[in-house]
C-alpha positions as CSV (number, residue, x, y, z in Angstrom):
1,M,0.0,0.0,0.0
2,S,1.4,3.4,-1.0
3,S,1.8,6.1,1.6
4,F,-0.7,8.2,-0.4
5,H,-3.3,5.5,-0.2
6,Y,-2.6,5.1,3.5
7,L,-2.9,8.9,3.9
8,E,-6.3,9.0,2.2
9,T,-7.5,6.1,4.5
10,Q,-6.3,7.9,7.6
11,L,-7.8,11.2,6.5
12,W,-11.2,9.5,6.0
13,K,-11.0,7.9,9.5
14,L,-10.1,11.3,11.0
15,Q,-12.9,13.0,9.1
16,V,-15.4,10.5,10.5
17,R,-14.1,11.0,14.1
18,K,-14.2,14.8,13.6
19,E,-17.8,14.7,12.4
20,T,-18.8,12.5,15.4
21,V,-17.1,14.9,17.9
22,Q,-18.5,17.9,16.1
23,Q,-22.1,16.5,16.3
24,S,-21.7,15.8,20.0
25,V,-20.4,19.4,20.5
26,V,-23.4,20.9,18.6
27,E,-25.8,18.7,20.6
28,A,-24.2,19.7,23.9
29,T,-24.1,23.4,23.0
30,R,-27.8,23.2,22.2
31,Q,-28.4,21.9,25.7
32,G,-26.6,24.8,27.2
33,D,-23.4,22.8,28.2
34,E,-19.9,24.2,27.9
35,I,-17.3,22.4,25.8
36,F,-13.8,21.6,27.2
37,Q,-11.1,23.8,25.7
38,C,-9.0,20.7,24.7
39,V,-11.9,19.5,22.5
40,R,-12.2,22.9,20.8
41,D,-8.4,23.0,20.3
42,W,-8.5,19.4,18.9
43,L,-11.2,20.4,16.4
44,D,-9.1,23.4,15.2
45,R,-6.0,21.2,14.8
46,V,-8.0,18.6,12.9
47,H,-9.4,21.2,10.6
48,N,-5.8,22.5,9.9
49,I,-4.3,19.0,9.3
50,L,-7.1,18.0,7.0
51,D,-6.5,21.0,4.8
52,E,-2.7,20.4,4.8
53,A,-3.0,16.7,4.1
54,S,-5.6,17.2,1.3
55,M,-3.1,19.7,-0.3
56,V,-0.4,16.9,-0.2
57,V,-2.8,14.5,-1.9
58,Q,-3.7,17.0,-4.6
59,E,-0.1,17.7,-5.3
60,N,0.5,14.0,-5.7
61,E,-2.5,13.7,-8.1
62,Q,-1.2,16.6,-10.2
63,A,2.3,14.9,-10.3
64,N,0.7,11.6,-11.4
65,F,-1.3,13.4,-14.1
66,K,1.8,15.0,-15.4
67,C,3.6,11.6,-15.5
68,S,0.7,10.0,-17.3
69,I,0.9,12.5,-20.2
70,G,4.7,11.9,-20.6
71,L,6.1,14.6,-18.4
72,C,7.4,12.5,-15.6
73,P,8.7,14.4,-12.6
74,N,12.2,13.9,-11.3
75,L,12.9,11.3,-8.6
76,K,13.8,14.0,-6.1
77,K,10.3,15.5,-6.3
78,R,8.7,12.1,-6.1
79,Y,10.7,11.4,-2.9
80,Q,9.7,14.7,-1.4
81,H,6.0,14.1,-2.1
82,T,6.3,10.7,-0.5
83,R,8.1,12.0,2.5
84,K,5.4,14.7,3.0
85,A,2.7,12.1,2.8
86,T,4.5,9.9,5.4
87,N,4.8,12.9,7.8
88,K,1.1,13.8,7.3
89,V,0.1,10.1,8.0
90,E,1.9,10.3,11.3
91,A,0.3,13.6,12.3
92,V,-3.2,12.4,11.2
93,A,-2.8,9.1,13.2
94,R,-1.7,11.1,16.2
95,L,-4.7,13.4,16.0
96,Y,-7.0,10.4,15.5
97,E,-5.8,8.8,18.7
98,E,-6.1,12.2,20.6
99,G,-9.7,12.4,19.5
100,K,-10.9,9.7,21.9
101,F,-12.6,11.9,24.5
102,D,-14.3,10.6,27.6
103,R,-16.3,13.7,28.0
104,L,-16.9,16.6,25.7
105,P,-19.2,18.9,27.6
106,Y,-19.5,20.0,31.2
107,R,-22.3,21.7,33.0
108,S,-21.6,25.3,33.6
109,I,-23.0,27.4,36.5
110,P,-26.0,29.3,35.1
111,K,-25.4,32.9,34.9
112,K,-27.6,35.1,37.1
113,T,-30.0,37.1,35.0
114,W,-31.1,40.4,36.3
115,I,-33.6,42.3,34.4
116,P,-33.9,45.9,35.5
117,S,-37.4,47.1,35.7
118,N,-38.5,50.5,34.5
119,V,-41.7,50.3,36.6
120,Y,-41.7,52.3,39.8
121,F,-42.7,50.3,42.9
122,G,-43.4,53.3,45.1
123,G,-46.3,51.5,46.8
124,F,-44.2,48.5,47.6
125,T,-41.6,50.5,49.5
126,K,-44.4,52.1,51.5
127,W,-45.8,48.7,52.3
128,I,-42.3,47.6,53.6
129,E,-42.0,50.7,55.7
130,Q,-45.4,50.1,57.3
131,S,-44.6,46.5,58.4
């Protein structure tokens, strides 16, 4: 199995885990729960690595296209693309393993709401003074 095929497989697995975590985050947010900062950071890192890795895959596809029409790239470029793919596979696999969260949300303390009234309660203060 080539490193690019393995990278695509790892990207797909990471994308599925990201969608699962993202769905849980949306559901928890709807219920008024707070999300742990490490989960939000993980989602940001996953978004970045997915963009970077998809760029590597696209570069490889462009290089393969050039090779199929007779303009084969040099071996040094081929090695560099493969090395990039190998590095991205390691980063994607690491993020995939980090995405196993026991708990995503936590209950936050409800914020006190104070609604100022523009109604004058003059009678109420008189009632308090009389008692």
